[in-house]
Backbone as a chain_set.jsonl record, in Angstrom:
{"seq": "MNPPSEPANLRFLRRLVTVLTATKILGVLTVIVLLVIRLNAPAPTLALPEQITLPDGARASAFTMGPDWYAVITHDDEILIYDQVTGTLRQTILIGTGE", "coords": {"N": [[-32.615, 32.147, 48.218], [-29.565, 30.727, 47.454], [-28.461, 28.405, 44.956], [-26.611, 25.422, 45.748], [-23.097, 25.593, 45.326], [-21.019, 24.088, 42.834], [-18.681, 21.483, 43.509], [-15.136, 21.944, 43.213], [-13.544, 19.871, 42.179], [-15.428, 18.318, 40.826], [-16.289, 20.067, 38.836], [-13.868, 20.288, 37.454], [-13.624, 17.621, 36.525], [-15.858, 17.467, 34.809], [-15.151, 19.316, 32.823], [-12.812, 18.082, 31.92], [-13.804, 15.676, 30.831], [-15.322, 16.756, 28.753], [-13.29, 17.959, 27.161], [-11.773, 15.682, 26.508], [-13.675, 14.214, 25.058], [-14.06, 15.92, 22.843], [-11.47, 15.798, 21.793], [-11.332, 13.098, 21.076], [-13.326, 12.975, 19.097], [-12.209, 14.702, 17.166], [-9.92, 13.199, 16.575], [-11.014, 10.834, 15.426], [-12.264, 11.952, 13.183], [-9.992, 12.911, 11.869], [-8.669, 10.494, 11.238], [-10.557, 9.373, 9.49], [-10.551, 11.276, 7.4], [-7.866, 11.057, 6.542], [-7.856, 8.379, 5.67], [-9.674, 8.535, 3.52], [-8.287, 10.287, 1.816], [-5.967, 8.78, 1.368], [-6.983, 6.406, 0.181], [-8.086, 7.381, -2.152], [-5.951, 8.233, -3.582], [-3.851, 8.078, -6.471], [-2.587, 4.961, -7.717], [0.777, 4.006, -7.085], [3.247, 4.203, -9.624], [5.166, 1.719, -11.258], [8.583, 1.582, -11.881], [9.539, 0.543, -14.822], [11.895, -1.385, -16.77], [13.587, 0.184, -19.527], [13.403, -1.178, -22.007], [12.181, -4.33, -22.619], [13.233, -7.305, -23.83], [11.628, -9.902, -25.129], [11.486, -13.452, -25.759], [10.822, -14.761, -29.088], [7.428, -14.729, -29.941], [6.527, -14.714, -27.336], [4.333, -13.393, -24.911], [3.842, -10.955, -22.488], [2.344, -11.341, -19.285], [2.521, -10.663, -16.652], [4.603, -8.838, -14.311], [7.443, -8.503, -12.223], [9.757, -7.284, -9.729], [13.023, -7.71, -8.306], [15.809, -7.198, -6.052], [18.111, -7.144, -7.756], [17.193, -8.105, -10.137], [14.615, -8.762, -12.569], [11.421, -10.136, -13.34], [9.446, -11.65, -15.842], [6.308, -12.845, -16.456], [4.91, -15.027, -18.715], [2.283, -15.579, -21.17], [2.499, -18.167, -21.912], [2.935, -19.668, -19.688], [5.525, -19.382, -18.508], [8.287, -18.273, -16.576], [10.402, -15.683, -16.946], [13.497, -14.694, -16.012], [15.399, -11.863, -15.672], [18.542, -10.105, -15.667], [18.88, -7.131, -13.889], [20.649, -5.053, -14.387], [22.156, -5.594, -16.771], [20.215, -6.612, -18.459], [20.137, -9.11, -19.521], [18.963, -12.455, -20.082], [18.605, -14.483, -17.331], [17.451, -16.824, -16.298], [15.044, -19.321, -17.127], [11.92, -20.433, -16.184], [9.673, -23.023, -16.252], [6.289, -23.176, -15.679], [4.517, -25.649, -14.156], [1.539, -27.477, -14.996], [0.341, -29.118, -13.221], [-0.894, -31.464, -13.856]], "CA": [[-31.685, 31.101, 48.526], [-28.643, 30.403, 46.366], [-28.235, 26.96, 44.794], [-25.267, 25.073, 46.234], [-22.086, 25.653, 44.257], [-20.447, 22.806, 42.419], [-17.321, 21.308, 44.025], [-14.1, 22.236, 42.218], [-13.086, 18.665, 41.496], [-16.491, 17.89, 39.911], [-16.211, 20.989, 37.708], [-12.679, 19.87, 36.715], [-13.928, 16.371, 35.839], [-16.779, 17.754, 33.709], [-14.36, 19.954, 31.76], [-11.897, 17.08, 31.406], [-14.581, 14.783, 29.976], [-15.666, 17.511, 27.544], [-12.084, 18.101, 26.353], [-11.426, 14.363, 25.988], [-14.667, 13.883, 24.035], [-13.726, 16.713, 21.659], [-10.229, 15.246, 21.251], [-11.656, 11.827, 20.441], [-14.07, 13.28, 17.87], [-11.234, 15.216, 16.198], [-9.066, 12.083, 16.172], [-11.764, 9.971, 14.515], [-12.417, 12.694, 11.937], [-8.687, 12.932, 11.21], [-8.435, 9.166, 10.666], [-11.456, 9.225, 8.34], [-10.054, 12.131, 6.317], [-6.634, 10.469, 6.024], [-8.225, 7.181, 4.91], [-10.28, 8.947, 2.25], [-7.21, 10.831, 0.979], [-5.062, 7.681, 1.002], [-7.65, 5.459, -0.707], [-8.377, 8.031, -3.432], [-4.696, 8.58, -4.246], [-3.554, 7.155, -7.574], [-1.636, 3.895, -7.395], [2.13, 4.36, -7.524], [3.665, 3.524, -10.842], [6.386, 0.941, -11.136], [9.581, 1.952, -12.883], [9.883, -0.611, -15.639], [13.069, -1.175, -17.613], [13.296, 0.891, -20.776], [12.973, -2.108, -23.043], [12.292, -5.735, -22.265], [13.244, -8.12, -25.035], [11.088, -11.226, -24.86], [11.698, -14.405, -26.854], [9.825, -14.682, -30.154], [6.115, -15.292, -29.665], [6.157, -14.603, -25.921], [3.553, -12.21, -24.534], [3.912, -10.762, -21.042], [1.083, -11.23, -18.565], [2.801, -10.07, -15.347], [5.968, -8.342, -14.157], [7.841, -8.253, -10.841], [11.17, -6.897, -9.612], [13.782, -7.999, -7.098], [16.87, -6.206, -5.846], [18.999, -7.021, -8.915], [16.591, -8.853, -11.229], [13.186, -8.599, -12.791], [10.85, -11.334, -13.939], [8.278, -11.479, -16.696], [5.525, -14.068, -16.58], [4.336, -15.007, -20.051], [1.022, -16.299, -21.367], [2.848, -19.578, -22.132], [3.262, -20.202, -18.359], [6.959, -19.362, -18.256], [8.829, -17.129, -15.834], [11.679, -15.282, -17.518], [14.198, -13.864, -15.036], [16.429, -11.06, -16.338], [19.435, -9.288, -14.855], [18.371, -5.763, -13.941], [21.675, -4.132, -14.893], [22.515, -5.856, -18.16], [19.035, -6.956, -19.238], [20.272, -10.451, -20.106], [18.116, -13.503, -19.513], [19.325, -15.307, -16.367], [16.851, -18.13, -16.076], [13.68, -19.543, -17.587], [11.255, -21.437, -15.357], [8.399, -23.46, -16.814], [5.303, -23.4, -14.629], [3.803, -26.886, -14.42], [0.082, -27.389, -14.931], [-0.115, -29.945, -12.122], [-1.622, -32.628, -14.365]], "C": [[-30.855, 30.778, 47.29], [-28.495, 28.898, 46.237], [-26.816, 26.619, 45.25], [-24.282, 25.078, 45.068], [-21.49, 24.257, 44.035], [-19.046, 22.662, 43.002], [-16.299, 21.479, 42.887], [-13.667, 20.978, 41.473], [-14.16, 18.123, 40.537], [-16.499, 18.77, 38.66], [-15.009, 20.623, 36.825], [-12.962, 18.598, 35.917], [-14.87, 16.594, 34.656], [-16.031, 18.39, 32.534], [-13.405, 18.947, 31.113], [-12.621, 16.113, 30.463], [-14.954, 15.485, 28.674], [-14.462, 17.634, 26.618], [-11.694, 16.749, 25.74], [-12.406, 13.912, 24.911], [-14.365, 14.638, 22.739], [-12.454, 16.18, 20.995], [-10.492, 13.94, 20.511], [-12.401, 12.048, 19.128], [-13.117, 13.799, 16.801], [-10.308, 14.105, 15.702], [-9.758, 11.165, 15.178], [-11.949, 10.664, 13.168], [-11.095, 12.744, 11.154], [-8.391, 11.593, 10.547], [-9.305, 8.963, 9.431], [-10.951, 10.038, 7.156], [-8.784, 11.537, 5.709], [-6.909, 9.196, 5.231], [-8.803, 7.54, 3.549], [-9.2, 9.472, 1.305], [-6.323, 9.691, 0.477], [-5.71, 6.73, -0.009], [-7.979, 6.07, -2.068], [-7.117, 8.44, -4.182], [-4.439, 7.6, -5.386], [-2.506, 6.134, -7.145], [-0.243, 4.3, -7.875], [2.511, 3.555, -8.755], [4.998, 2.833, -10.619], [7.347, 1.34, -12.248], [10.017, 0.696, -13.624], [11.164, -0.336, -16.411], [12.655, -0.534, -18.936], [12.751, -0.053, -21.846], [13.21, -3.524, -22.544], [12.208, -6.53, -23.558], [12.796, -9.526, -24.668], [11.418, -12.158, -26.022], [10.564, -14.298, -27.871], [8.536, -15.388, -29.742], [5.669, -15.18, -28.228], [5.402, -13.301, -25.686], [3.531, -12.116, -23.017], [2.524, -10.675, -20.444], [1.274, -10.629, -17.174], [4.281, -9.71, -15.279], [6.236, -8.146, -12.677], [9.334, -7.956, -10.811], [11.737, -7.353, -8.28], [14.89, -6.981, -6.969], [17.8, -6.042, -7.048], [18.478, -7.814, -10.11], [15.159, -8.402, -11.446], [12.689, -9.831, -13.526], [9.608, -10.966, -14.731], [7.583, -12.828, -16.766], [4.791, -13.978, -17.915], [3.012, -15.764, -20.08], [1.257, -17.789, -21.614], [3.254, -20.261, -20.832], [4.753, -20.398, -18.158], [7.295, -18.134, -17.42], [10.21, -16.854, -16.403], [12.343, -14.31, -16.55], [15.383, -13.2, -15.731], [17.302, -10.36, -15.309], [19.003, -7.835, -15.006], [19.379, -4.791, -14.553], [21.917, -4.345, -16.382], [21.314, -6.161, -19.044], [19.119, -8.326, -19.883], [19.411, -11.447, -19.357], [18.963, -14.396, -18.623], [18.791, -16.735, -16.33], [15.441, -18.157, -16.647], [13.089, -20.673, -16.756], [9.908, -21.748, -15.989], [7.458, -23.765, -15.662], [4.499, -24.642, -15.015], [2.311, -26.697, -14.267], [-0.467, -28.246, -13.812], [-0.889, -31.178, -12.583], [-0.699, -33.801, -14.556]], "O": [[-31.399, 30.58, 46.204], [-28.411, 28.183, 47.236], [-25.917, 27.453, 45.143], [-24.597, 24.623, 43.969], [-21.471, 23.4, 44.919], [-18.285, 23.629, 42.992], [-16.597, 21.181, 41.731], [-13.447, 21.02, 40.263], [-13.812, 17.518, 39.523], [-16.693, 18.271, 37.552], [-15.11, 20.643, 35.598], [-12.578, 18.506, 34.751], [-14.696, 15.972, 33.607], [-16.264, 18.03, 31.38], [-13.215, 18.962, 29.897], [-12.092, 15.774, 29.405], [-14.908, 14.874, 27.606], [-14.594, 17.436, 25.41], [-11.322, 16.69, 24.568], [-11.993, 13.282, 23.937], [-14.412, 14.053, 21.656], [-12.375, 16.119, 19.768], [-9.933, 13.707, 19.44], [-12.123, 11.364, 18.143], [-13.203, 13.382, 15.646], [-9.953, 14.08, 14.523], [-9.151, 10.76, 14.186], [-11.805, 10.031, 12.122], [-11.088, 12.632, 9.928], [-7.912, 11.558, 9.414], [-8.832, 8.432, 8.427], [-10.927, 9.543, 6.029], [-8.64, 11.516, 4.487], [-6.256, 8.957, 4.215], [-8.461, 6.921, 2.542], [-9.199, 9.136, 0.12], [-5.972, 9.646, -0.702], [-5.053, 6.296, -0.956], [-8.136, 5.337, -3.044], [-7.203, 8.941, -5.304], [-4.774, 6.42, -5.278], [-1.647, 6.42, -6.311], [-0.102, 4.875, -8.954], [2.144, 2.388, -8.901], [5.848, 3.32, -9.873], [6.963, 1.422, -13.415], [10.779, -0.114, -13.096], [11.488, 0.821, -16.68], [11.525, -0.694, -19.397], [11.756, 0.248, -22.505], [14.307, -3.867, -22.103], [11.224, -6.435, -24.291], [13.509, -10.252, -23.976], [11.608, -11.7, -27.149], [9.48, -13.807, -27.555], [8.566, -16.517, -29.252], [4.527, -15.52, -27.919], [5.782, -12.246, -26.194], [3.233, -13.098, -22.337], [1.633, -10.032, -20.999], [0.318, -10.139, -16.574], [5.098, -10.194, -16.063], [5.364, -7.676, -11.946], [10.077, -8.317, -11.724], [11.042, -7.382, -7.265], [14.91, -5.994, -7.705], [18.235, -4.928, -7.339], [19.25, -8.157, -11.005], [14.57, -7.736, -10.594], [13.443, -10.488, -14.243], [8.83, -10.093, -14.344], [8.204, -13.837, -17.099], [4.135, -12.978, -18.208], [2.669, -16.489, -19.146], [0.322, -18.586, -21.535], [3.86, -21.331, -20.868], [5.193, -21.45, -17.694], [6.659, -17.088, -17.548], [11.09, -17.712, -16.342], [11.816, -13.227, -16.295], [16.249, -13.867, -16.298], [16.85, -10.058, -14.205], [18.784, -7.361, -16.121], [18.984, -3.805, -15.175], [21.888, -3.394, -17.164], [21.387, -5.987, -20.261], [18.271, -8.677, -20.703], [19.162, -11.305, -18.16], [19.929, -15.002, -19.088], [19.546, -17.708, -16.329], [14.737, -17.148, -16.649], [13.686, -21.744, -16.638], [9.102, -20.85, -16.231], [7.802, -24.535, -14.765], [3.874, -24.678, -16.076], [1.864, -25.851, -13.493], [-1.644, -28.118, -13.474], [-1.485, -31.868, -11.756], [-1.14, -34.87, -14.979]]}, "num_chains": 1, "name": "protein.A"}
């Protein structure tokens, strides 16, 4: 006696589930590999101006850039805003201590 054959639509569904499972496993592995590659990549470097001239005695603690300016935050709690093209000091902002 021969065992009853499997209906065609059940065979199709079994193959479809197998293919979808394999696709999902490959997708998860791809995401993991891309995360590992992305997280191990070196941090991009910021293009700083060639030379920043700070006032006498000022020491830089942070730096940020805008579209046409850059700012240097000093250890004396000042923000020095420079023109990006000419390098001239546009504005000085004193950061209050809140006391």
